[in-house]
C-alpha positions as a Markdown table, in Angstrom:
| # | Residue | x | y | z |
|---|---|---|---|---|
| 1 | Thr | -60.4 | -25.7 | -41.8 |
| 2 | Arg | -59.1 | -28.5 | -44.0 |
| 3 | Thr | -55.6 | -28.1 | -42.5 |
| 4 | Val | -56.9 | -28.2 | -38.9 |
| 5 | Asn | -59.0 | -31.3 | -39.7 |
| 6 | Gln | -55.9 | -33.0 | -41.1 |
| 7 | Leu | -53.8 | -32.1 | -38.1 |
| 8 | Ala | -56.6 | -33.5 | -35.8 |
| 9 | Leu | -56.7 | -36.7 | -37.8 |
| 10 | Met | -52.9 | -37.1 | -37.7 |
| 11 | Ala | -52.9 | -36.5 | -33.9 |
| 12 | Gly | -55.5 | -39.1 | -33.4 |
| 13 | Lys | -54.6 | -41.9 | -35.8 |
| 14 | Gln | -50.9 | -41.3 | -36.8 |
| 15 | Lys | -49.2 | -40.9 | -33.4 |
| 16 | Gly | -46.1 | -42.6 | -34.7 |
| 17 | Ile | -45.5 | -39.8 | -37.2 |
| 18 | Val | -46.1 | -37.2 | -34.6 |
| 19 | Tyr | -43.7 | -38.8 | -32.1 |
| 20 | Ala | -41.0 | -39.3 | -34.8 |
| 21 | Gly | -41.4 | -35.8 | -36.1 |
| 22 | Thr | -41.1 | -34.4 | -32.6 |
| 23 | Phe | -38.0 | -36.5 | -31.9 |
| 24 | Val | -36.3 | -35.3 | -35.1 |
| 25 | Leu | -37.1 | -31.7 | -34.3 |
| 26 | Cys | -35.8 | -32.0 | -30.7 |
| 27 | Leu | -32.7 | -33.8 | -31.9 |
| 28 | Gly | -32.0 | -31.1 | -34.5 |
| 29 | Ser | -32.5 | -28.4 | -31.9 |
| 30 | Val | -30.0 | -30.0 | -29.5 |
| 31 | Ile | -27.4 | -30.4 | -32.3 |
| 32 | Gly | -28.0 | -26.7 | -33.2 |
| 33 | Met | -27.6 | -25.6 | -29.6 |
| 34 | Leu | -24.4 | -27.5 | -29.2 |
| 35 | Arg | -23.0 | -25.7 | -32.2 |
| 36 | Leu | -23.7 | -22.2 | -30.8 |
| 37 | Lys | -20.6 | -20.2 | -30.0 |
| 38 | Ala | -20.9 | -17.1 | -27.8 |
| 39 | Val | -18.5 | -14.5 | -29.1 |
| 40 | Thr | -18.8 | -10.9 | -28.0 |
| 41 | Tyr | -16.9 | -7.7 | -28.7 |
| 42 | Met | -16.9 | -4.4 | -26.7 |
| 43 | Val | -18.6 | -2.6 | -29.6 |
| 44 | Asp | -21.1 | -5.3 | -30.5 |
| 45 | Asp | -24.0 | -2.8 | -30.1 |
| 46 | Leu | -22.8 | -0.6 | -33.0 |
| 47 | Pro | -23.4 | -1.3 | -36.8 |
| 48 | Thr | -20.3 | -2.7 | -38.5 |
| 49 | Lys | -20.1 | 0.4 | -40.8 |
| 50 | Asp | -20.5 | 2.9 | -38.0 |
| 51 | Lys | -17.9 | 5.7 | -37.9 |
| 52 | Ile | -16.8 | 4.7 | -34.4 |
| 53 | Ile | -16.1 | 1.2 | -35.6 |
| 54 | Thr | -14.1 | 2.6 | -38.6 |
| 55 | Asp | -12.1 | 4.8 | -36.4 |
| 56 | Leu | -11.5 | 2.0 | -33.9 |
| 57 | Arg | -10.1 | -0.3 | -36.6 |
| 58 | Phe | -7.9 | 2.5 | -37.9 |
| 59 | Met | -6.5 | 3.3 | -34.5 |
| 60 | Glu | -5.9 | -0.4 | -33.8 |
| 61 | Ser | -4.0 | -0.7 | -37.1 |
| 62 | Lys | -1.7 | 2.2 | -36.2 |
| 63 | Leu | -1.3 | 1.9 | -32.4 |
| 64 | Gly | -1.8 | -1.9 | -31.8 |
| 65 | Gly | -4.9 | -1.5 | -29.6 |
| 66 | Val | -7.3 | 1.0 | -27.9 |
| 67 | Met | -9.0 | -1.0 | -25.1 |
| 68 | Pro | -7.6 | -0.3 | -21.6 |
| 69 | Phe | -5.4 | -3.0 | -20.2 |
| 70 | Glu | -3.2 | -2.9 | -17.1 |
| 71 | Ile | -0.8 | -5.1 | -15.2 |
| 72 | Ile | 0.0 | -4.5 | -11.5 |
| 73 | Ile | 3.4 | -5.7 | -10.2 |
| 74 | Asp | 3.2 | -5.9 | -6.3 |
| 75 | Thr | 6.6 | -6.4 | -4.6 |
| 76 | Gln | 4.8 | -6.5 | -1.2 |
| 77 | Lys | 7.7 | -4.5 | 0.2 |
| 78 | Lys | 7.8 | -0.8 | 1.0 |
| 79 | Lys | 10.1 | 0.9 | -1.6 |
| 80 | Gly | 10.5 | -2.5 | -3.3 |
| 81 | Leu | 10.6 | -0.7 | -6.7 |
| 82 | Arg | 13.9 | 0.8 | -5.8 |
| 83 | Asn | 15.4 | -2.6 | -6.2 |
| 84 | Pro | 17.3 | -2.6 | -9.5 |
| 85 | Ala | 16.7 | -6.4 | -10.0 |
| 86 | Val | 12.9 | -5.8 | -9.9 |
| 87 | Leu | 13.2 | -2.9 | -12.3 |
| 88 | Lys | 15.2 | -5.0 | -14.7 |
| 89 | Lys | 12.5 | -7.7 | -14.6 |
| 90 | Ile | 9.8 | -5.1 | -15.3 |
| 91 | Asp | 11.9 | -3.9 | -18.3 |
| 92 | Gln | 12.4 | -7.5 | -19.5 |
| 93 | Phe | 8.6 | -8.2 | -19.2 |
| 94 | Gln | 7.8 | -5.1 | -21.2 |
| 95 | Gln | 10.2 | -6.2 | -23.9 |
| 96 | Lys | 8.3 | -9.5 | -24.0 |
| 97 | Leu | 5.0 | -7.6 | -24.3 |
| 98 | Lys | 6.3 | -5.9 | -27.4 |
| 99 | Thr | 6.2 | -9.2 | -29.2 |
| 100 | Tyr | 2.4 | -9.3 | -28.9 |
| 101 | Pro | 0.7 | -7.8 | -32.0 |
| 102 | Glu | -2.5 | -7.5 | -30.0 |
| 103 | Leu | -1.0 | -5.0 | -27.6 |
| 104 | Ser | 0.1 | -1.3 | -27.9 |
| 105 | Arg | 3.3 | 0.1 | -26.4 |
| 106 | Ser | 3.4 | -0.4 | -22.7 |
| 107 | Ile | 4.4 | 2.3 | -20.2 |
| 108 | Ser | 5.6 | 1.9 | -16.6 |
| 109 | Ile | 8.0 | 3.3 | -14.0 |
| 110 | Val | 10.8 | 1.8 | -16.1 |
| 111 | Asp | 10.0 | 4.2 | -18.9 |
| 112 | Gly | 9.7 | 7.1 | -16.4 |
| 113 | Leu | 13.1 | 6.4 | -15.0 |
| 114 | Lys | 14.6 | 6.1 | -18.5 |
| 115 | Trp | 13.1 | 9.4 | -19.5 |
| 116 | Ser | 14.3 | 11.0 | -16.3 |
| 117 | Arg | 17.8 | 9.8 | -16.8 |
| 118 | Gln | 17.9 | 10.9 | -20.4 |
| 119 | Ala | 16.6 | 14.4 | -19.3 |
| 120 | Tyr | 19.2 | 14.6 | -16.5 |
| 121 | Phe | 22.0 | 13.9 | -19.0 |
| 122 | Gly | 20.9 | 16.6 | -21.4 |
| 123 | Asn | 18.4 | 14.5 | -23.5 |
| 124 | Asp | 21.3 | 12.4 | -24.8 |
| 125 | Pro | 19.6 | 9.4 | -26.7 |
| 126 | Asp | 22.3 | 7.1 | -25.3 |
| 127 | Ala | 21.3 | 7.9 | -21.8 |
| 128 | Tyr | 17.8 | 6.4 | -22.4 |
| 129 | Gln | 18.3 | 3.3 | -20.2 |
| 130 | Leu | 17.7 | 2.2 | -16.6 |
| 131 | Pro | 19.8 | 4.0 | -14.0 |
| 132 | Val | 22.5 | 1.9 | -12.3 |
| 133 | Gln | 22.6 | 1.5 | -8.6 |
| 134 | Glu | 24.8 | 4.6 | -8.1 |
| 135 | Glu | 22.5 | 6.8 | -10.1 |
| 136 | Met | 19.3 | 5.6 | -8.6 |
| 137 | Ser | 19.1 | 8.0 | -5.7 |
| 138 | Phe | 19.5 | 11.3 | -7.6 |
| 139 | Ile | 17.3 | 10.0 | -10.5 |
| 140 | Phe | 14.5 | 9.2 | -8.0 |
| 141 | Lys | 15.0 | 12.6 | -6.5 |
| 142 | Tyr | 14.9 | 14.2 | -9.9 |
| 143 | Ala | 11.7 | 12.3 | -10.9 |
| 144 | Asn | 10.0 | 13.4 | -7.6 |
| 145 | Ile | 9.3 | 16.8 | -9.0 |
| 146 | Lys | 5.9 | 18.1 | -7.8 |
| 147 | Gly | 3.3 | 18.8 | -10.4 |
| 148 | Gln | 0.3 | 21.2 | -10.3 |
| 149 | Glu | -1.9 | 18.8 | -8.3 |
| 150 | Lys | -1.1 | 18.3 | -4.7 |
| 151 | Asn | 1.1 | 15.3 | -3.9 |
| 152 | Lys | 1.5 | 14.5 | -7.6 |
| 153 | Asn | 4.9 | 13.9 | -9.3 |
| 154 | Leu | 6.3 | 12.4 | -12.5 |
| 155 | Leu | 5.9 | 8.8 | -11.2 |
| 156 | Ser | 2.7 | 9.1 | -9.2 |
| 157 | Ala | 0.6 | 7.6 | -12.1 |
| 158 | Met | 3.0 | 4.6 | -12.4 |
| 159 | Thr | 3.4 | 3.6 | -8.7 |
| 160 | Asp | 1.6 | 3.6 | -5.4 |
| 161 | Ser | 2.5 | 6.0 | -2.6 |
| 162 | Ser | 4.6 | 3.4 | -0.8 |
| 163 | Phe | 6.6 | 2.6 | -4.0 |
| 164 | Ser | 5.8 | -1.1 | -3.6 |
| 165 | Lys | 3.4 | -1.5 | -6.6 |
| 166 | Ala | 4.2 | -0.8 | -10.3 |
| 167 | Arg | 1.6 | -0.2 | -12.9 |
| 168 | Ile | 2.1 | -1.2 | -16.5 |
| 169 | Thr | -0.4 | 0.5 | -18.8 |
| 170 | Met | -1.2 | -0.4 | -22.4 |
| 171 | Gln | -4.1 | -0.9 | -24.8 |
| 172 | Val | -5.3 | -4.2 | -26.3 |
| 173 | Arg | -7.2 | -4.9 | -29.6 |
| 174 | Asp | -10.9 | -5.8 | -29.4 |
| 175 | Ile | -10.2 | -9.4 | -30.4 |
| 176 | Gly | -13.4 | -10.8 | -28.8 |
| 177 | Ser | -14.4 | -12.8 | -25.8 |
| 178 | Val | -13.0 | -16.1 | -27.2 |
| 179 | Glu | -9.4 | -15.1 | -28.1 |
| 180 | Met | -9.0 | -12.6 | -25.2 |
| 181 | Pro | -8.8 | -15.1 | -22.4 |
| 182 | Leu | -6.2 | -17.1 | -24.4 |
| 183 | Leu | -4.2 | -13.9 | -24.7 |
| 184 | Leu | -4.4 | -13.2 | -21.0 |
| 185 | Gln | -3.3 | -16.7 | -20.2 |
| 186 | Arg | -0.2 | -16.3 | -22.4 |
| 187 | Ile | 0.6 | -12.9 | -20.8 |
| 188 | Gln | 0.2 | -14.4 | -17.3 |
| 189 | Ala | 2.5 | -17.3 | -18.2 |
| 190 | Asp | 5.2 | -14.9 | -19.4 |
| 191 | Ala | 4.8 | -12.8 | -16.2 |
| 192 | Asp | 5.2 | -15.9 | -14.0 |
| 193 | Ser | 8.3 | -17.1 | -15.9 |
| 194 | Ile | 10.0 | -13.7 | -15.6 |
| 195 | Phe | 9.0 | -12.7 | -12.0 |
| 196 | Gln | 8.7 | -16.1 | -10.5 |
| 197 | Pro | 6.0 | -14.9 | -8.1 |
| 198 | Lys | 6.0 | -17.9 | -5.8 |
| 199 | Glu | 9.7 | -17.8 | -5.2 |
| 200 | Lys | 10.2 | -14.0 | -5.1 |
| 201 | Lys | 6.8 | -13.4 | -3.4 |
| 202 | Ile | 5.7 | -10.9 | -6.0 |
| 203 | Asn | 2.0 | -10.7 | -7.0 |
| 204 | Ile | 1.1 | -10.2 | -10.7 |
| 205 | Ser | -2.4 | -8.9 | -11.4 |
| 206 | Leu | -4.0 | -8.5 | -14.9 |
| 207 | Thr | -6.7 | -5.8 | -14.7 |
| 208 | Gly | -8.3 | -3.0 | -16.6 |
| 209 | Thr | -11.7 | -2.3 | -18.2 |
| 210 | Thr | -11.1 | -5.0 | -20.8 |
| 211 | Lys | -10.8 | -7.8 | -18.2 |
| 212 | Leu | -13.9 | -6.4 | -16.4 |
| 213 | Phe | -15.8 | -6.6 | -19.7 |
| 214 | Leu | -14.8 | -10.3 | -20.1 |
| 215 | Lys | -15.9 | -11.1 | -16.6 |
| 216 | Ala | -19.3 | -9.4 | -17.1 |
| 217 | Asn | -19.7 | -11.2 | -20.4 |
| 218 | Asp | -19.0 | -14.6 | -18.7 |
| 219 | Tyr | -21.8 | -13.8 | -16.1 |
| 220 | Leu | -24.1 | -12.8 | -18.9 |
| 221 | Val | -23.6 | -15.9 | -21.0 |
């Protein structure tokens, strides 16, 4: 009762203190809000010592990343991936991706063709390289072996049916919603410098579950 009476007395006779205190509290709140930083991770809902988190960090340390991440190279031409120049650029881009510690090893049609060429030449390690123009026809024919599923072959997971789009698949570390967009910007810049999409009319798309998570997180924030 004494406290309530003192508050009533202050509200009636010491309005200046009330206004000043309210102003200070509001100012402190605004400063605190401006200092807030929204950082989210794909496994934020799990305790830091959960076994899944422990396994995730272990796999990241050994493989480079575990979160799905893909890049689509669209030549916008039917059978555009049979062009050796395009394949060399994909290979050059993948070599650039190896320099990113946040990414795992990437896999694309280039790797499939290298594997096919090596297998065709009796698994000779020196044959693990891109086929030259003269070898391209029989290598593609060799790689077009039908699997158990209907209309599936060795390259079906790496290209579309018209052979105009290539898919580069890899994994990325769970580095958070602040650093991930910066990483994507660097990868996009490297892709643009290598493929020159405006000049060569090639579309480069960064996609995968990880990017969808970032977009959903932006909407949530």
